[in-house]
C-alpha positions in Angstrom: -31.0 -11.0 -12.6 -27.3 -11.2 -11.4 -26.3 -10.8 -7.8 -24.0 -8.1 -6.5 -20.3 -8.4 -5.5 -19.9 -6.3 -2.4 -16.5 -5.1 -1.3 -16.9 -4.6 2.4 -14.4 -2.7 4.7 -13.9 -4.3 8.1 -12.2 -3.0 11.2 -8.4 -2.7 11.2 -8.2 -3.4 14.9 -11.0 -2.3 17.1 -14.0 -4.5 16.3 -16.5 -1.7 17.0 -15.2 0.1 13.9 -17.7 -1.4 11.5 -20.7 0.3 9.9 -24.3 -0.7 10.3 -24.5 -1.1 6.5 -21.5 -3.4 6.5 -23.1 -5.7 9.2 -26.4 -5.7 7.2 -24.6 -6.5 3.9 -22.6 -9.3 5.4 -25.7 -10.9 7.0 -27.6 -10.8 3.7 -24.8 -12.2 1.6 -25.0 -15.8 0.3 -21.4 -16.3 1.2 -18.6 -14.0 2.5 -15.1 -14.4 1.0 -12.4 -14.0 3.6 -8.6 -14.0 3.4 -8.4 -15.9 6.7 -11.7 -17.4 7.9 -10.5 -18.0 11.4 -9.7 -14.2 11.9 -13.0 -13.2 10.3 -15.0 -15.5 12.5 -14.0 -13.3 15.5 -15.6 -10.3 13.8 -18.7 -12.4 12.9 -19.1 -13.6 16.5 -18.8 -10.1 17.9 -21.6 -8.8 15.7 -23.9 -11.8 15.3 -23.2 -12.3 11.6 -24.1 -15.8 10.5 -23.3 -15.9 6.8 -21.1 -18.7 5.4 -17.4 -17.9 5.4 -15.3 -19.1 2.5 -11.5 -18.8 2.1 -10.3 -16.6 -0.7 -6.7 -15.4 -1.0 -3.9 -14.8 -3.5 -3.6 -18.6 -4.0 -7.2 -19.1 -5.0 -7.4 -20.6 -8.4 -9.1 -19.2 -11.5 -11.4 -22.2 -11.3 -12.7 -20.9 -8.0 -13.2 -17.4 -9.5 -15.2 -18.9 -12.4 -17.3 -20.7 -9.9 -18.0 -17.5 -7.9 -18.9 -15.6 -11.1 -21.3 -18.4 -11.9 -23.0 -18.0 -8.5 -23.2 -14.2 -9.0 -24.7 -14.6 -12.4 -27.2 -17.0 -10.9 -28.4 -14.3 -8.5 -26.3 -14.9 -5.4 -24.9 -11.8 -3.7 -21.3 -12.3 -2.4 -19.2 -10.1 -0.1 -15.5 -9.9 -0.2 -13.6 -8.9 3.0 -9.9 -8.7 3.9 -8.4 -9.6 7.2 -8.5 -6.0 8.2 -9.5 -2.7 6.5 -10.6 -2.1 2.9 -10.5 -5.1 0.4 -8.0 -5.0 -2.4 -5.7 -2.5 -0.7 -2.5 -4.6 -0.6 -4.9 -7.6 -0.3 -6.3 -10.3 -2.6 -9.3 -9.7 -4.8 -8.3 -7.8 -7.9 -8.7 -10.7 -10.3 -12.1 -11.5 -9.0 -13.3 -7.9 -9.3 -11.7 -7.5 -12.7 -13.4 -10.6 -14.1 -16.7 -9.6 -12.4 -16.6 -6.3 -14.2 -15.9 -8.0 -17.5 -18.9 -10.3 -16.9 -21.1 -7.2 -16.3 -21.7 -8.1 -12.7 -22.6 -5.2 -10.4 -19.9 -4.2 -7.9 -20.7 -2.1 -4.8 -18.2 -0.7 -2.2 -19.3 -0.7 1.4 -16.7 1.9 2.7 -15.1 1.9 6.1 -11.8 1.7 7.9 -8.5 2.0 6.0 -5.0 1.9 7.6 -3.7 4.1 4.8 -6.1 7.0 5.5 -5.9 6.5 9.3 -2.1 6.7 9.2 -2.2 9.7 6.9 -4.6 11.9 8.9 -2.9 11.3 12.2 0.6 11.9 10.9 0.6 15.7 10.9 2.1 15.6 7.4 0.5 17.5 4.5 -2.4 15.4 3.1 -3.4 17.5 0.1 -1.5 15.3 -2.4 -0.4 11.8 -1.5 0.4 8.5 -3.0 0.2 5.0 -1.6 3.0 2.6 -2.6 2.0 -0.6 -0.8 4.6 -2.6 1.1 8.2 -1.5 1.0 10.4 -3.9 -1.0 12.1 -6.8 0.8 15.3 -6.9 -1.2 18.0 -4.4 -0.3 18.6 -3.1 -3.9 14.9 -2.6 -4.5 14.6 -0.8 -1.1 17.5 1.5 -2.0 15.9 2.2 -5.4 12.6 3.1 -3.7 14.2 5.5 -1.2 16.3 7.1 -4.0 13.1 7.9 -5.9 11.7 9.5 -2.7 14.4 12.1 -3.0 12.5 13.7 -5.8 8.9 13.0 -4.8 7.0 16.1 -3.8 3.8 14.3 -2.7 3.4 12.7 0.7 4.1 9.0 0.3 2.6 6.2 2.3 3.9 2.6 2.7 3.1 -0.5 4.7 6.0 -2.2 6.4 6.3 -5.5 8.2 7.5 -5.2 11.9 10.4 -7.6 11.5 11.9 -5.5 8.7 11.4 -2.0 10.2 14.9 -1.7 11.7 16.6 -2.8 8.5 14.5 -0.4 6.4 15.4 2.5 8.7 19.1 1.7 8.3 18.8 1.9 4.5 16.6 5.0 4.7 19.1 6.9 6.8 21.8 6.3 4.2 19.8 7.8 1.4 17.2 10.3 2.6 17.7 13.6 4.3 17.5 13.0 8.1 15.6 16.3 8.5 12.7 15.0 6.5 9.5 14.5 8.4 8.1 11.0 8.9 5.4 9.3 10.9 5.2 5.7 12.0 1.7 4.5 12.9 1.7 1.1 14.5 -1.3 -1.1 15.6 -3.8 1.6 14.6 -7.1 1.5 16.6 -5.8 -1.3 18.8 -5.0 -1.2 22.5 -1.3 -0.6 21.9 -1.6 2.0 19.1 1.6 4.0 18.8 2.2 7.0 16.5 5.7 8.4 16.3 6.2 11.8 14.5 9.4 13.7 13.8 12.3 13.8 11.4 13.9 10.6 10.1 16.8 11.3 12.4 14.6 11.7 15.5 12.3 8.8 14.8 15.2 6.5 14.0 16.5 6.7 17.5 13.1 5.5 18.8 13.0 2.6 16.3 16.3 1.3 17.6 15.3 1.6 21.3 11.7 0.5 21.3 11.3 -3.3 20.9 7.5 -2.9 20.5 8.1 -1.5 17.0 9.1 -5.0 15.9 5.6 -6.2 16.6 2.3 -5.3 15.0 1.2 -3.7 11.7 3.0 -0.5 10.6 2.1 2.4 8.3 5.0 4.7 7.2 4.2 8.3 6.0 6.9 10.4 4.4 6.8 14.1 3.9 7.2 15.2 0.3 10.4 17.0 -0.8 10.9 20.5 -2.2 13.3 19.0 -4.9 11.7 19.2 -8.3 12.4 17.8 -11.7 13.4 21.0 -13.2 16.2 21.2 -10.7 17.0 17.6 -11.4 17.0 18.1 -15.1 19.8 20.6 -14.8 21.8 18.2 -12.6 21.2 15.3 -15.0 22.4 17.5 -17.9 25.6 18.3 -15.9 26.1 14.6 -15.2 25.5 13.6 -18.8 28.0 16.2 -20.1 30.6 15.0 -17.6 30.2 11.3 -18.3 29.2 11.0 -22.0 32.8 10.4 -23.1 33.3 7.6 -20.5 29.9 6.0 -20.3 27.6 4.9 -23.1 24.2 6.6 -23.3 22.5 3.2 -22.9 24.3 2.5 -19.6 23.8 6.1 -18.4 20.1 5.9 -19.1 19.8 2.5 -17.3 21.7 3.7 -14.2 19.9 7.0 -13.7 16.4 5.6 -14.4 16.9 3.7 -11.1 17.0 6.9 -9.0 14.4 9.0 -10.8 10.8 8.7 -12.0 12.1 8.8 -15.6 12.3 5.5 -17.5 15.6 4.5 -19.2 13.9 5.1 -22.5 12.9 8.7 -21.6 16.4 9.5 -20.5 17.9 7.9 -23.7 15.5 9.9 -25.9 16.3 13.1 -24.1 20.0 12.9 -24.9 20.3 10.7 -28.1 20.7 13.8 -30.3 23.6 14.9 -28.2 25.7 11.8 -28.7 
């Protein structure tokens, strides 16, 4: 009988934030796959976990995955953990899980801490409908494109951001988004220096520039959804198309405006191709 691949959530900061089931599962696993074994050893030492730690990250080869699948098929149970929080959420492991499913290996989630959810529920921003977009882009043009799309996103949107990029991201953000829009910055969640800033983009921006601590630690950004909707945008896009169609080709028009909407260039092209 095949073993089980366990996806085990670990603390995002405070080492006490681990479930009894997680400790039991990690102790009973043949091996535990960890993004950084040195970091994970601190957790193991704190809770008396003695299972073998094996490095597993984005650079792990397919050969290693095949070897792990062989162990699972042979009856070994293996746990996958990330440095902090729930595995696979902006962390390595997707290829392993995908191939394990294809191999009919049982997958079990051992739920627990998640910076995404912790940041959302402490933000004071509507949490009935939300999306998680991972890390904000590093390149300026991609960052601008991301914020332009937020102008028409009605759902609460959650991002991760690296501390050394937060000031730059806010400068771009202020150029594109309404400064009255609500935002929350959750930094170092569950840790000793946990900080949560809530307010409008304009208000929070002034704190970001003055507080040097925001350039350190892990950051979760939560954006309030907008009241702008696509029916309104459809009308504006129609006006723009009618104004520009004699000067700009439909192909170029579609390509440019796909960058600032949730419509693809093909969708915009098809919308107007009969009007050309």
